[in-house]
C-alpha positions in Angstrom: 86.9 89.5 69.2 86.0 87.5 66.1 88.6 86.1 63.7 90.1 88.3 61.0 91.7 87.2 57.7 94.5 89.5 56.5 96.4 88.8 53.4 99.8 90.1 52.3 100.2 90.4 48.5 102.6 91.8 45.9 105.3 91.1 43.4 108.7 89.5 44.3 110.9 91.5 46.6 108.1 93.5 48.3 109.0 92.3 51.7 105.8 90.3 52.4 107.4 87.6 54.6 109.4 90.0 56.8 106.6 92.5 57.2 104.2 89.7 58.0 106.5 88.4 60.8 106.9 91.9 62.2 103.1 92.4 62.1 102.5 89.1 63.9 104.9 90.1 66.7 103.2 93.5 67.0 99.7 92.0 67.2 100.7 89.3 69.7 102.3 91.9 71.9 99.1 94.0 72.1 99.4 96.3 69.1 95.6 96.6 68.8 95.1 97.2 72.5 95.4 93.7 73.8 97.5 90.6 72.9 95.7 88.4 70.3 96.4 84.9 69.0 97.9 85.2 65.5 98.3 82.4 62.9 100.9 82.9 60.2 100.4 80.9 57.0 101.1 81.0 53.3 100.1 79.9 49.8 101.3 77.7 48.5 102.5 75.7 51.4 100.1 76.2 54.4 99.3 72.5 54.8 101.2 69.2 54.5 99.8 68.8 50.9 100.6 72.5 50.2 104.2 72.0 51.2 104.6 69.3 48.6 102.8 71.3 46.0 105.0 74.4 46.8 108.0 72.3 46.1 106.6 71.2 42.7 105.5 74.7 41.8 108.4 76.8 42.8 111.5 74.7 43.6 111.6 71.8 41.2 113.2 73.3 38.1 113.3 69.9 36.3 109.5 70.0 35.7 108.2 71.7 32.6 104.9 72.9 34.0 102.4 74.2 31.5 100.5 77.2 32.7 97.1 75.5 33.1 98.7 72.7 35.2 100.3 75.4 37.3 97.0 77.2 37.8 95.3 73.9 38.9 98.0 73.1 41.4 97.6 76.5 43.0 93.9 75.9 43.2 94.4 72.5 44.8 96.7 74.0 47.4 94.1 76.7 48.2 91.2 74.2 48.5 93.1 72.2 51.1 94.3 75.3 52.9 90.9 76.9 53.3 89.3 73.7 54.6 92.2 72.5 56.8 93.6 75.8 58.2 91.8 79.1 57.3 88.2 78.4 58.2 88.9 76.5 61.4 91.3 79.3 62.6 88.6 81.9 61.9 86.0 80.0 63.8 88.4 79.9 66.8 88.6 83.7 66.6 92.3 83.9 65.5 93.8 86.7 63.4 95.2 85.1 60.3 98.1 86.6 58.5 98.5 84.9 55.1 101.3 85.3 52.6 99.4 85.4 49.3 95.8 84.3 48.5 93.3 84.5 45.5 94.6 87.8 44.1 98.1 86.2 43.6 96.4 83.8 41.2 94.7 86.5 39.2 97.9 88.6 39.0 100.4 85.8 38.3 98.4 83.3 36.3 96.0 85.7 34.8 98.0 88.9 34.0 101.4 87.3 34.1 100.8 84.0 32.3 97.9 85.3 30.2 95.3 82.7 31.2 91.6 83.6 31.0 90.5 85.8 33.9 87.0 84.5 34.0 88.3 80.9 34.3 90.6 82.0 37.1 87.7 83.8 38.9 85.7 80.6 38.7 88.5 78.4 40.0 89.2 80.9 42.8 85.6 80.7 43.9 85.7 76.9 44.0 89.0 76.6 45.7 88.3 79.4 48.3 84.8 78.0 49.1 83.6 81.6 49.2 86.2 82.7 51.8 87.4 86.3 51.2 89.9 88.3 53.2 88.8 91.0 55.6 91.8 93.0 54.3 94.4 92.6 51.6 97.6 94.6 52.0 99.3 95.1 48.6 103.0 95.7 49.2 103.8 97.7 46.1 107.4 98.0 45.1 109.1 99.2 42.0 109.9 96.1 39.8 113.6 96.9 39.5 113.8 97.4 43.3 112.0 94.2 44.1 114.0 92.1 41.7 117.3 93.6 43.0 116.3 92.5 46.5 115.5 89.0 45.3 118.9 88.9 43.5 120.6 89.7 46.8 118.9 86.9 48.6 120.6 84.4 46.2 118.7 81.3 45.0 115.6 82.2 43.0 112.4 80.2 42.5 110.5 79.5 39.3 108.5 82.8 39.4 111.4 84.9 40.5 113.4 83.8 37.4 110.7 85.0 35.0 111.6 87.9 32.7 110.9 91.6 33.6 108.0 91.8 31.2 106.2 89.1 33.2 106.7 91.0 36.5 105.5 94.2 34.9 102.2 92.4 33.9 101.9 91.0 37.4 102.2 94.4 38.9 99.7 95.8 36.5 97.4 93.0 37.7 97.7 94.1 41.3 97.1 97.7 40.3 93.9 96.8 38.4 92.7 94.6 41.3 93.3 97.4 43.8 91.2 99.8 41.6 88.4 97.2 41.3 88.3 96.4 45.1 89.4 99.6 46.9 87.6 98.7 50.1 89.4 95.3 50.3 92.8 95.9 48.8 94.9 98.7 50.2 98.2 99.7 48.7 101.3 99.9 51.0 104.3 101.7 49.6 107.0 99.0 50.0 109.7 101.1 48.4 110.3 102.7 51.8 112.5 101.2 54.6 111.2 98.4 56.8 110.1 100.5 59.8 108.1 102.9 57.5 106.4 100.1 55.7 105.5 98.5 59.0 104.1 101.8 60.3 101.7 101.9 57.2 100.6 98.4 57.9 99.9 99.1 61.6 97.8 102.1 60.6 95.7 100.1 58.3 95.1 97.3 60.8 94.0 99.8 63.4 91.4 101.0 60.9 90.3 97.5 60.2 89.6 96.8 63.8 87.7 100.1 64.4 85.5 99.3 61.4 84.6 95.9 62.9 
């Protein structure tokens, strides 16, 4: 079986991390018919460089990052991630589950921050070295529900602290992207409970494998 690149996307509080972990367990235990080797990774933070960039981007609240600097740091993280982790893993035939990828940049820095979408498209192309996902699962949750979940977790990062209008723009970005790329981006209703969300994900992954 050749490698597959599956991305989990969505606004804050959609349950990406927990659903990705559940999906990895299901796949490694033979959910697609036989056990497969799964690599879980994330952006930012999937490499040693990425971990340092993640800290700068999300955790260091002393920095006054302008939006273009933020965009370029995410691109640097991605360029390293693609070369060091993603492409080698795909060549080894692994199934990659990735928490965020290029559509996050479009939704957050494009729609959310208001940066030029064509510029972001160009940067994404450079940073990704042409690598696209086989499937992107958009975990779509109501903004109020997602932010309430984040609030219950406690400490919030730089993006989670943004105002509700920002998150509304980001969600609109994901909706527009899903409409533009209906074969690649599939909406998952993340307002449901965790087992119901996981069931939707498993259904889509079975379809992906059949199509390949």
